[in-house]
Every structure is written in structure tokens, then in C-alpha cells.
VOGU-3710 file (C-alpha; in Angstrom, 3 decimals, decimal comma):
1> mrrkllgksi> 44,495/-23,864/-17,363  44,935/-20,389/-18,848  41,258/-20,180/-19,729  40,288/-21,207/-16,217  42,620/-18,577/-14,731  41,318/-15,923/-17,138  37,709/-16,779/-16,301  38,473/-16,563/-12,585  40,204/-13,192/-13,022  37,276/-11,770/-14,995
11> gyvligissl> 34,934/-13,026/-12,277  36,923/-11,286/-9,539  37,038/-8,047/-11,552  33,257/-8,118/-12,060  32,697/-8,826/-8,359  35,054/-5,953/-7,460  33,228/-3,514/-9,780  29,825/-4,627/-8,439  31,046/-4,170/-4,866  32,315/-0,660/-5,630
21> imvvpflsal> 28,972/0,285/-7,220  27,222/-0,679/-3,984  29,794/0,508/-1,452  30,789/3,914/-2,886  27,295/5,519/-2,547  27,072/4,256/1,030  30,515/5,620/1,934  29,668/8,906/0,215  26,479/9,192/2,307  28,402/8,324/5,475
31> mnslktykey> 31,003/11,037/4,768  28,289/13,592/3,950  26,530/12,824/7,231  29,711/13,751/9,125  30,232/17,156/7,460  29,257/20,651/8,422  26,664/22,293/6,168  29,410/24,451/4,627  31,467/21,393/3,707  28,345/19,604/2,491
41> ttvpprwipe> 27,556/22,376/-0,004  31,150/23,050/-1,104  31,729/22,961/-4,878  33,692/20,986/-5,990  32,683/18,538/-3,269  35,113/17,538/-0,546  34,827/13,772/-0,119  36,298/13,519/3,377  35,311/16,105/6,037  38,083/18,114/7,658
51> vfqwsnyaqv> 36,698/17,300/11,112  34,249/14,443/11,572  31,019/15,895/12,999  29,843/12,930/15,102  27,527/15,353/16,909  25,329/15,345/13,779  23,922/11,979/14,884  23,077/13,351/18,334  21,326/16,346/16,725  19,150/14,005/14,654
61> fqlgniggyt> 17,467/12,759/17,836  17,045/16,319/19,152  15,321/17,773/16,079  12,370/15,432/15,776  10,473/12,574/17,366  12,889/10,033/15,877  12,560/7,757/18,914  8,763/7,652/18,574  8,948/7,042/14,818  11,439/4,224/15,415
71> lnsvfvaals> 9,181/2,539/17,979  6,264/2,710/15,535  8,394/1,125/12,813  9,602/-1,608/15,174  5,997/-2,329/16,208  4,785/-2,562/12,592  7,770/-4,571/11,342  7,715/-7,032/14,268  3,985/-7,787/13,954  4,324/-8,047/10,174
81> vigaliscsm> 7,159/-10,572/10,444  5,284/-12,676/13,007  2,129/-12,581/10,897  3,949/-13,464/7,677  5,796/-16,402/9,256  2,662/-17,890/10,817  0,188/-17,344/7,979  2,484/-18,099/5,028  3,948/-21,224/6,625  0,501/-22,615/7,424
91> vgyafarlrf> -0,930/-21,915/3,978  2,282/-23,076/2,287  2,148/-26,326/4,283  -1,454/-26,884/3,208  -0,560/-26,436/-0,469  2,540/-28,604/-0,160  1,311/-31,522/1,934  -2,465/-31,618/2,439  -5,022/-32,967/0,006  -8,174/-30,930/-0,664
101> plksalfvmv> -10,385/-30,180/-3,699  -9,137/-27,665/-6,308  -5,742/-27,416/-4,610  -3,821/-26,851/-7,856  -6,366/-24,339/-9,175  -6,312/-22,389/-5,932  -2,510/-22,293/-5,926  -2,496/-20,978/-9,505  -4,936/-18,272/-8,380  -2,596/-17,364/-5,507
111> lgtmmipavv> 0,328/-17,094/-7,918  -1,843/-15,022/-10,249  -2,361/-12,406/-7,545  1,405/-11,761/-7,633  0,891/-10,254/-11,102  -1,519/-7,595/-9,783  0,268/-4,244/-9,263  0,112/-3,068/-5,655  -1,323/0,325/-6,663  -4,439/-1,385/-8,095
121> iiiphfiifn> -5,585/-2,606/-4,665  -4,834/0,581/-2,742  -8,360/2,010/-3,061  -10,197/-1,252/-2,129  -7,938/-1,615/0,900  -8,529/2,002/1,873  -12,316/1,567/1,669  -12,174/-1,619/3,778  -10,012/-0,070/6,494  -12,167/3,053/6,473
131> klnmldtltp> -15,283/0,921/7,093  -13,442/-0,805/9,931  -12,429/2,565/11,473  -8,739/1,672/11,192  -7,559/4,822/9,439  -4,846/6,782/11,244  -3,862/3,668/13,164  -0,889/1,356/12,665  -3,163/-1,669/12,149  -3,488/-1,429/8,314
141> lwiiewlaqp> 0,293/-1,455/8,046  0,743/-4,920/9,587  -2,620/-6,725/9,525  -2,253/-7,546/5,810  0,727/-9,786/6,567  -1,445/-11,941/8,823  -3,577/-12,852/5,793  -0,766/-14,765/3,999  0,807/-12,954/1,067  1,382/-14,859/-2,210
151> fgiflmrqaf> 5,190/-14,507/-2,300  5,505/-15,953/1,198  3,087/-18,784/0,384  5,097/-19,689/-2,703  8,387/-19,555/-0,785  7,149/-21,769/2,050  5,386/-24,253/-0,250  8,600/-24,841/-2,171  10,527/-25,342/1,074  7,999/-27,846/2,442
161> mnipkeyeea> 7,820/-29,763/-0,841  11,572/-30,377/-0,712  11,357/-32,131/2,670  11,398/-35,935/2,141  8,067/-37,685/2,679  9,718/-40,243/4,957  9,737/-37,706/7,810  6,012/-37,153/7,437  5,263/-40,868/7,245  7,366/-41,587/10,320
171> akmegcnpfq> 5,526/-38,850/12,245  2,157/-40,326/11,205  3,233/-43,730/12,478  4,018/-42,068/15,807  0,440/-40,798/15,917  0,999/-37,133/14,989  -1,868/-35,249/13,346  -1,235/-32,812/10,421  -0,838/-29,792/12,724  1,675/-31,608/14,931
181> iylrifipma> 3,628/-32,700/11,831  3,649/-29,081/10,609  4,752/-27,696/13,969  7,245/-30,346/15,121  8,716/-31,629/11,850  8,306/-29,139/9,024  8,787/-25,817/10,821  12,191/-26,750/12,343  13,383/-28,116/8,994  12,298/-24,967/7,158
191> rptlatlaif> 14,183/-22,508/9,389  16,429/-21,176/6,576  13,388/-20,334/4,429  11,589/-18,819/7,414  14,638/-16,618/8,066  14,650/-15,523/4,423  10,950/-14,662/4,580  11,500/-12,776/7,855  14,310/-10,668/6,342  12,316/-9,792/3,219
201> tfmgkwneil> 9,202/-8,929/5,254  11,150/-6,819/7,743  12,965/-4,900/5,005  9,751/-4,309/3,089  7,854/-3,024/6,109  10,722/-1,009/7,557  11,307/0,899/4,313  7,638/1,202/3,327  6,560/4,748/2,469  3,426/4,625/0,292
211> tpviyltsne> 1,132/2,735/2,693  1,933/4,833/5,804  1,435/8,012/3,780  -2,048/6,811/2,767  -3,272/5,616/6,167  -1,527/7,852/8,710  -2,322/11,501/9,342  -1,196/12,038/12,948  2,469/12,894/13,360  2,857/10,706/16,446
221> kytlpigils> 1,730/7,653/14,421  4,325/8,126/11,684  6,803/5,360/10,967  10,493/6,190/10,612  10,741/6,747/6,798  7,815/9,175/6,573  8,748/10,680/9,935  12,147/11,642/8,521  10,510/13,014/5,368  8,009/15,016/7,442
231> lsgqwtgneq> 10,902/16,792/9,123  12,322/17,990/5,814  11,404/21,586/6,699  13,478/21,396/9,855  16,463/20,028/7,923  16,679/23,162/5,728  20,194/24,471/6,069  21,201/21,207/7,758  20,631/18,657/5,015  23,591/16,626/6,244
241> lmiaaalvsl> 21,464/15,775/9,287  18,818/14,234/7,048  21,469/11,925/5,587  22,527/11,011/9,133  18,887/10,224/9,989  18,556/8,026/6,885  21,689/6,097/7,873  20,393/5,646/11,419  17,239/4,110/9,944  19,393/1,423/8,263
251> vpillvflfa> 20,816/0,097/11,545  17,854/-2,185/12,472  17,886/-3,754/8,990  21,597/-4,532/9,325  21,027/-6,032/12,782  18,211/-8,261/11,528  20,286/-9,387/8,555  23,311/-10,180/10,737  21,088/-12,119/13,142  19,505/-14,207/10,349
261> ekyfvqnhnm> 22,513/-14,294/7,996  23,441/-17,908/8,805  19,989/-19,219/7,858  19,729/-16,856/4,874  23,022/-18,124/3,363  22,097/-21,713/4,200  18,822/-21,328/2,310  20,640/-20,033/-0,781  23,165/-22,876/-0,598  20,344/-25,418/-0,406
271> agik> 18,648/-23,783/-3,396  21,912/-24,053/-5,319  22,297/-27,760/-4,491  18,768/-28,504/-5,616
//
């Protein structure tokens, strides 16, 4: 009994420490975003501002084209999520349920591509998009997700493989073809995994910096992360506004996570049961 209680106490302490490690930097950034520049640069630092400068957040939208950058990011992230869900679920279904020659070998090759560092394929991608006259457009930022990425394929294949075969056999007896089985049976049953894939894809695309820097040159095409960085000159003497802008950029991610949280947690619970 004592050992069980001790183990539980140690677990709670570790969870508390882990939570503080994650929460304290966020709270520190939030407090810094509500300071004046004088308070922000005070040494030793003052953790809580004397007067909360909520107007800092209004100034963020006045200094740069934050609204335009946000719309670009929403456009790229939304198309990327749609593309990833459609392409990865279809390819994952094929690897999980369909029979075709060299299926296992092809899946191993797909997994093998996960070992290739992203920086290695930057130049080939750049050459391809240059030939297609897609440079300085938002297309290279989202079109890749419509070609089924290996992590998403792996995630969806595992989800489809865990669905009992009886559902598939019953659908076949009702006269459904493979596409109808995929759309009407497997997709609804894989919602938790689809939500997980959507969250990961959205977060990856929303926070992406390297790819937009490579492909975009026009300021009006910038996505939110590089748009904020491009305004660094205007933040001089008002660095607290840059922190406010960075926090504003987190809001859509939080909204997406809250919207898909139920399915995300459900997927993790199912993984734990298996």
C-alpha cells in the first residue's frame, strides 16, 4: 500500500514539474507581451507588468500586414489538411486492405522515405517547382500534402488494419465495391486517427518557416511565421510587440486542437488498449 502511494506521489510530482516546464515559458511570454518596452528591458526583469498593455495586441495588427499573412497561412494549412486526409487515407487503405503485387515491398519503400532528411530533397523540389512556374506562389507549400506523405500513410494503414474484417465482409455481401467500403465503412471508423493526422498536418504547416522562405519572395505572399520575422525591423524598440504577434499566431492552433481534442484523446486511448 505504501509503495503504491509512494509511486503515485512520485508520478504526480513528475507531472507537476513537467507541467511547470511547459507552462512557465508560455506565461513569461504572455507577461512580456503585455509590458511597455521600458518594463520589457528592465534589469532585473519584472515578471508582472505594472499596467497590462492590452493595446500591444491592437498595435500588432497596425504595424504590418498580419491579416494578409494570416489568410495565407489559413489557405495553406487548410488545403494541406484536406490533401493529407484524402491522399493518406486512400493510400493507407490500399496498403491495409487491398491485394496487389509487391505490396509489402512498396510499403517498406514508403517507410524508408521517412529516414530521408527533409533538407536532402529541398533542391529537387525547388527545381521541379521552378520548371512548373510555381515559385513565389503558395502552391508548393500545400501541393506536397496531396501526394500522400509517408507518416500519414503509416498512421492510416495502422488504423485501417485494426478494423475487424467482419465489417468489410458484411459490406461486400451488401454489394459494396472497395471504394464504397473505404468511404462508408472505414473512413467513419477511423475518425480519431484522421483527427490526429489533421492536427499534426495543421501544426506542421502553420509553423513552417523553411519552405516558405525558399519559395516565397513577395511580401504579400508571406505566411504568418515568416511575415512576423520579416517585420523584425519594425519591431526595433518594441520587441514586446513581436512576442504579442507570436502569441496571436498560436490562437488558430489552439482552436484546431480544441475542436479535434475529443477524437485525438480517443485515438490515444484506443492505442493504449491495443
